[in-house]
Chimera marker file (.cmm) of the C-alpha trace (Angstrom):
<marker_set name="trace">
<marker id="1" x="-47.189" y="-51.357" z="8.083" r="1" g="1" b="0" radius="0.5"/>
<marker id="2" x="-46.689" y="-55.259" z="6.818" r="1" g="1" b="0" radius="0.5"/>
<marker id="3" x="-49.317" y="-57.159" z="7.904" r="1" g="1" b="0" radius="0.5"/>
<marker id="4" x="-48.519" y="-59.967" z="10.406" r="1" g="1" b="0" radius="0.5"/>
<marker id="5" x="-50.366" y="-62.640" z="7.907" r="1" g="1" b="0" radius="0.5"/>
<marker id="6" x="-47.877" y="-61.703" z="5.265" r="1" g="1" b="0" radius="0.5"/>
<marker id="7" x="-45.081" y="-62.669" z="7.423" r="1" g="1" b="0" radius="0.5"/>
<marker id="8" x="-46.512" y="-65.743" z="8.684" r="1" g="1" b="0" radius="0.5"/>
<marker id="9" x="-46.798" y="-67.115" z="5.030" r="1" g="1" b="0" radius="0.5"/>
<marker id="10" x="-43.244" y="-66.108" z="4.355" r="1" g="1" b="0" radius="0.5"/>
<marker id="11" x="-41.758" y="-67.704" z="7.089" r="1" g="1" b="0" radius="0.5"/>
<marker id="12" x="-44.134" y="-71.135" z="6.380" r="1" g="1" b="0" radius="0.5"/>
<marker id="13" x="-42.795" y="-71.291" z="2.713" r="1" g="1" b="0" radius="0.5"/>
<marker id="14" x="-41.056" y="-74.446" z="2.099" r="1" g="1" b="0" radius="0.5"/>
<marker id="15" x="-38.258" y="-74.336" z="1.326" r="1" g="1" b="0" radius="0.5"/>
<marker id="16" x="-37.677" y="-71.078" z="3.359" r="1" g="1" b="0" radius="0.5"/>
<marker id="17" x="-36.199" y="-68.265" z="1.817" r="1" g="1" b="0" radius="0.5"/>
<marker id="18" x="-34.035" y="-65.986" z="3.706" r="1" g="1" b="0" radius="0.5"/>
<marker id="19" x="-35.191" y="-62.499" z="4.203" r="1" g="1" b="0" radius="0.5"/>
<marker id="20" x="-34.230" y="-59.115" z="5.239" r="1" g="1" b="0" radius="0.5"/>
<marker id="21" x="-36.296" y="-57.113" z="7.535" r="1" g="1" b="0" radius="0.5"/>
<marker id="22" x="-35.647" y="-53.470" z="7.253" r="1" g="1" b="0" radius="0.5"/>
<marker id="23" x="-37.169" y="-50.979" z="9.495" r="1" g="1" b="0" radius="0.5"/>
<marker id="24" x="-37.848" y="-46.975" z="9.049" r="1" g="1" b="0" radius="0.5"/>
<marker id="25" x="-35.047" y="-46.286" z="11.640" r="1" g="1" b="0" radius="0.5"/>
<marker id="26" x="-32.663" y="-48.006" z="9.097" r="1" g="1" b="0" radius="0.5"/>
<marker id="27" x="-32.263" y="-51.165" z="10.898" r="1" g="1" b="0" radius="0.5"/>
<marker id="28" x="-31.908" y="-54.505" z="9.185" r="1" g="1" b="0" radius="0.5"/>
<marker id="29" x="-32.704" y="-57.819" z="10.567" r="1" g="1" b="0" radius="0.5"/>
<marker id="30" x="-31.366" y="-60.768" z="8.350" r="1" g="1" b="0" radius="0.5"/>
<marker id="31" x="-33.685" y="-64.074" z="8.981" r="1" g="1" b="0" radius="0.5"/>
<marker id="32" x="-32.141" y="-67.128" z="7.865" r="1" g="1" b="0" radius="0.5"/>
<marker id="33" x="-34.241" y="-69.466" z="9.927" r="1" g="1" b="0" radius="0.5"/>
<marker id="34" x="-38.060" y="-69.332" z="10.415" r="1" g="1" b="0" radius="0.5"/>
<marker id="35" x="-37.650" y="-70.991" z="13.995" r="1" g="1" b="0" radius="0.5"/>
<marker id="36" x="-36.001" y="-67.523" z="15.047" r="1" g="1" b="0" radius="0.5"/>
<marker id="37" x="-38.954" y="-65.351" z="14.614" r="1" g="1" b="0" radius="0.5"/>
<marker id="38" x="-42.228" y="-65.306" z="16.490" r="1" g="1" b="0" radius="0.5"/>
<marker id="39" x="-45.176" y="-63.286" z="14.717" r="1" g="1" b="0" radius="0.5"/>
<marker id="40" x="-47.151" y="-61.311" z="16.994" r="1" g="1" b="0" radius="0.5"/>
<marker id="41" x="-50.469" y="-59.208" z="16.100" r="1" g="1" b="0" radius="0.5"/>
<marker id="42" x="-48.275" y="-55.857" z="16.053" r="1" g="1" b="0" radius="0.5"/>
<marker id="43" x="-44.621" y="-57.310" z="16.897" r="1" g="1" b="0" radius="0.5"/>
<marker id="44" x="-42.227" y="-59.382" z="16.013" r="1" g="1" b="0" radius="0.5"/>
<marker id="45" x="-39.635" y="-61.135" z="18.234" r="1" g="1" b="0" radius="0.5"/>
<marker id="46" x="-36.372" y="-61.886" z="16.798" r="1" g="1" b="0" radius="0.5"/>
<marker id="47" x="-33.879" y="-64.217" z="18.084" r="1" g="1" b="0" radius="0.5"/>
<marker id="48" x="-30.258" y="-63.516" z="17.445" r="1" g="1" b="0" radius="0.5"/>
<marker id="49" x="-26.643" y="-64.903" z="17.985" r="1" g="1" b="0" radius="0.5"/>
<marker id="50" x="-27.515" y="-68.926" z="18.237" r="1" g="1" b="0" radius="0.5"/>
<marker id="51" x="-24.966" y="-70.998" z="19.538" r="1" g="1" b="0" radius="0.5"/>
<marker id="52" x="-23.810" y="-74.328" z="18.030" r="1" g="1" b="0" radius="0.5"/>
<marker id="53" x="-26.641" y="-75.923" z="19.430" r="1" g="1" b="0" radius="0.5"/>
<marker id="54" x="-29.418" y="-73.773" z="18.093" r="1" g="1" b="0" radius="0.5"/>
<marker id="55" x="-29.690" y="-72.001" z="21.475" r="1" g="1" b="0" radius="0.5"/>
<marker id="56" x="-30.153" y="-68.126" z="21.077" r="1" g="1" b="0" radius="0.5"/>
<marker id="57" x="-28.356" y="-65.731" z="23.338" r="1" g="1" b="0" radius="0.5"/>
<marker id="58" x="-30.562" y="-62.578" z="22.828" r="1" g="1" b="0" radius="0.5"/>
<marker id="59" x="-33.780" y="-61.097" z="20.974" r="1" g="1" b="0" radius="0.5"/>
<marker id="60" x="-35.348" y="-58.021" z="20.013" r="1" g="1" b="0" radius="0.5"/>
<marker id="61" x="-38.942" y="-57.154" z="19.743" r="1" g="1" b="0" radius="0.5"/>
<marker id="62" x="-39.653" y="-55.002" z="16.674" r="1" g="1" b="0" radius="0.5"/>
<marker id="63" x="-43.042" y="-53.314" z="15.826" r="1" g="1" b="0" radius="0.5"/>
<marker id="64" x="-44.602" y="-54.183" z="12.714" r="1" g="1" b="0" radius="0.5"/>
<marker id="65" x="-45.791" y="-50.486" z="12.226" r="1" g="1" b="0" radius="0.5"/>
<marker id="66" x="-42.276" y="-49.658" z="11.980" r="1" g="1" b="0" radius="0.5"/>
<marker id="67" x="-41.132" y="-52.354" z="9.145" r="1" g="1" b="0" radius="0.5"/>
<marker id="68" x="-40.950" y="-50.897" z="5.739" r="1" g="1" b="0" radius="0.5"/>
<marker id="69" x="-39.614" y="-53.534" z="3.462" r="1" g="1" b="0" radius="0.5"/>
<marker id="70" x="-38.865" y="-57.288" z="3.062" r="1" g="1" b="0" radius="0.5"/>
<marker id="71" x="-36.057" y="-58.103" z="1.004" r="1" g="1" b="0" radius="0.5"/>
<marker id="72" x="-35.296" y="-61.705" z="-0.023" r="1" g="1" b="0" radius="0.5"/>
<marker id="73" x="-31.453" y="-62.782" z="0.440" r="1" g="1" b="0" radius="0.5"/>
<marker id="74" x="-29.494" y="-65.540" z="-0.816" r="1" g="1" b="0" radius="0.5"/>
<marker id="75" x="-29.344" y="-68.757" z="0.838" r="1" g="1" b="0" radius="0.5"/>
<marker id="76" x="-27.144" y="-68.772" z="4.036" r="1" g="1" b="0" radius="0.5"/>
<marker id="77" x="-24.283" y="-71.426" z="4.329" r="1" g="1" b="0" radius="0.5"/>
<marker id="78" x="-25.366" y="-74.150" z="6.598" r="1" g="1" b="0" radius="0.5"/>
<marker id="79" x="-25.314" y="-73.545" z="10.446" r="1" g="1" b="0" radius="0.5"/>
<marker id="80" x="-26.556" y="-69.770" z="10.155" r="1" g="1" b="0" radius="0.5"/>
<marker id="81" x="-29.137" y="-68.701" z="11.551" r="1" g="1" b="0" radius="0.5"/>
<marker id="82" x="-31.079" y="-65.377" z="12.610" r="1" g="1" b="0" radius="0.5"/>
<marker id="83" x="-28.806" y="-62.451" z="12.605" r="1" g="1" b="0" radius="0.5"/>
<marker id="84" x="-28.914" y="-58.508" z="12.719" r="1" g="1" b="0" radius="0.5"/>
<marker id="85" x="-26.815" y="-57.127" z="10.178" r="1" g="1" b="0" radius="0.5"/>
<link id1="1" id2="2" r="1" g="1" b="0" radius="0.2"/>
<link id1="2" id2="3" r="1" g="1" b="0" radius="0.2"/>
<link id1="3" id2="4" r="1" g="1" b="0" radius="0.2"/>
<link id1="4" id2="5" r="1" g="1" b="0" radius="0.2"/>
<link id1="5" id2="6" r="1" g="1" b="0" radius="0.2"/>
<link id1="6" id2="7" r="1" g="1" b="0" radius="0.2"/>
<link id1="7" id2="8" r="1" g="1" b="0" radius="0.2"/>
<link id1="8" id2="9" r="1" g="1" b="0" radius="0.2"/>
<link id1="9" id2="10" r="1" g="1" b="0" radius="0.2"/>
<link id1="10" id2="11" r="1" g="1" b="0" radius="0.2"/>
<link id1="11" id2="12" r="1" g="1" b="0" radius="0.2"/>
<link id1="12" id2="13" r="1" g="1" b="0" radius="0.2"/>
<link id1="13" id2="14" r="1" g="1" b="0" radius="0.2"/>
<link id1="14" id2="15" r="1" g="1" b="0" radius="0.2"/>
<link id1="15" id2="16" r="1" g="1" b="0" radius="0.2"/>
<link id1="16" id2="17" r="1" g="1" b="0" radius="0.2"/>
<link id1="17" id2="18" r="1" g="1" b="0" radius="0.2"/>
<link id1="18" id2="19" r="1" g="1" b="0" radius="0.2"/>
<link id1="19" id2="20" r="1" g="1" b="0" radius="0.2"/>
<link id1="20" id2="21" r="1" g="1" b="0" radius="0.2"/>
<link id1="21" id2="22" r="1" g="1" b="0" radius="0.2"/>
<link id1="22" id2="23" r="1" g="1" b="0" radius="0.2"/>
<link id1="23" id2="24" r="1" g="1" b="0" radius="0.2"/>
<link id1="24" id2="25" r="1" g="1" b="0" radius="0.2"/>
<link id1="25" id2="26" r="1" g="1" b="0" radius="0.2"/>
<link id1="26" id2="27" r="1" g="1" b="0" radius="0.2"/>
<link id1="27" id2="28" r="1" g="1" b="0" radius="0.2"/>
<link id1="28" id2="29" r="1" g="1" b="0" radius="0.2"/>
<link id1="29" id2="30" r="1" g="1" b="0" radius="0.2"/>
<link id1="30" id2="31" r="1" g="1" b="0" radius="0.2"/>
<link id1="31" id2="32" r="1" g="1" b="0" radius="0.2"/>
<link id1="32" id2="33" r="1" g="1" b="0" radius="0.2"/>
<link id1="33" id2="34" r="1" g="1" b="0" radius="0.2"/>
<link id1="34" id2="35" r="1" g="1" b="0" radius="0.2"/>
<link id1="35" id2="36" r="1" g="1" b="0" radius="0.2"/>
<link id1="36" id2="37" r="1" g="1" b="0" radius="0.2"/>
<link id1="37" id2="38" r="1" g="1" b="0" radius="0.2"/>
<link id1="38" id2="39" r="1" g="1" b="0" radius="0.2"/>
<link id1="39" id2="40" r="1" g="1" b="0" radius="0.2"/>
<link id1="40" id2="41" r="1" g="1" b="0" radius="0.2"/>
<link id1="41" id2="42" r="1" g="1" b="0" radius="0.2"/>
<link id1="42" id2="43" r="1" g="1" b="0" radius="0.2"/>
<link id1="43" id2="44" r="1" g="1" b="0" radius="0.2"/>
<link id1="44" id2="45" r="1" g="1" b="0" radius="0.2"/>
<link id1="45" id2="46" r="1" g="1" b="0" radius="0.2"/>
<link id1="46" id2="47" r="1" g="1" b="0" radius="0.2"/>
<link id1="47" id2="48" r="1" g="1" b="0" radius="0.2"/>
<link id1="48" id2="49" r="1" g="1" b="0" radius="0.2"/>
<link id1="49" id2="50" r="1" g="1" b="0" radius="0.2"/>
<link id1="50" id2="51" r="1" g="1" b="0" radius="0.2"/>
<link id1="51" id2="52" r="1" g="1" b="0" radius="0.2"/>
<link id1="52" id2="53" r="1" g="1" b="0" radius="0.2"/>
<link id1="53" id2="54" r="1" g="1" b="0" radius="0.2"/>
<link id1="54" id2="55" r="1" g="1" b="0" radius="0.2"/>
<link id1="55" id2="56" r="1" g="1" b="0" radius="0.2"/>
<link id1="56" id2="57" r="1" g="1" b="0" radius="0.2"/>
<link id1="57" id2="58" r="1" g="1" b="0" radius="0.2"/>
<link id1="58" id2="59" r="1" g="1" b="0" radius="0.2"/>
<link id1="59" id2="60" r="1" g="1" b="0" radius="0.2"/>
<link id1="60" id2="61" r="1" g="1" b="0" radius="0.2"/>
<link id1="61" id2="62" r="1" g="1" b="0" radius="0.2"/>
<link id1="62" id2="63" r="1" g="1" b="0" radius="0.2"/>
<link id1="63" id2="64" r="1" g="1" b="0" radius="0.2"/>
<link id1="64" id2="65" r="1" g="1" b="0" radius="0.2"/>
<link id1="65" id2="66" r="1" g="1" b="0" radius="0.2"/>
<link id1="66" id2="67" r="1" g="1" b="0" radius="0.2"/>
<link id1="67" id2="68" r="1" g="1" b="0" radius="0.2"/>
<link id1="68" id2="69" r="1" g="1" b="0" radius="0.2"/>
<link id1="69" id2="70" r="1" g="1" b="0" radius="0.2"/>
<link id1="70" id2="71" r="1" g="1" b="0" radius="0.2"/>
<link id1="71" id2="72" r="1" g="1" b="0" radius="0.2"/>
<link id1="72" id2="73" r="1" g="1" b="0" radius="0.2"/>
<link id1="73" id2="74" r="1" g="1" b="0" radius="0.2"/>
<link id1="74" id2="75" r="1" g="1" b="0" radius="0.2"/>
<link id1="75" id2="76" r="1" g="1" b="0" radius="0.2"/>
<link id1="76" id2="77" r="1" g="1" b="0" radius="0.2"/>
<link id1="77" id2="78" r="1" g="1" b="0" radius="0.2"/>
<link id1="78" id2="79" r="1" g="1" b="0" radius="0.2"/>
<link id1="79" id2="80" r="1" g="1" b="0" radius="0.2"/>
<link id1="80" id2="81" r="1" g="1" b="0" radius="0.2"/>
<link id1="81" id2="82" r="1" g="1" b="0" radius="0.2"/>
<link id1="82" id2="83" r="1" g="1" b="0" radius="0.2"/>
<link id1="83" id2="84" r="1" g="1" b="0" radius="0.2"/>
<link id1="84" id2="85" r="1" g="1" b="0" radius="0.2"/>
</marker_set>
């Protein structure tokens, strides 16, 4: 299990480095902006599909117990936010 404190540190880095969260079911969540993620004690809430005004249309709750890896991603083009791959 990835510790919540580790993720909070990752999301607070400046400049923010986009990351991919990989869950044991094979699901992958690409995070291009830290404002789209809420770190809870045992879960993450990941907001996805923002519109041009930064309003997110949906979210997913992911258990930290199911995360198996955190991978660095290249910097995103301007305007890209959080998105599920």
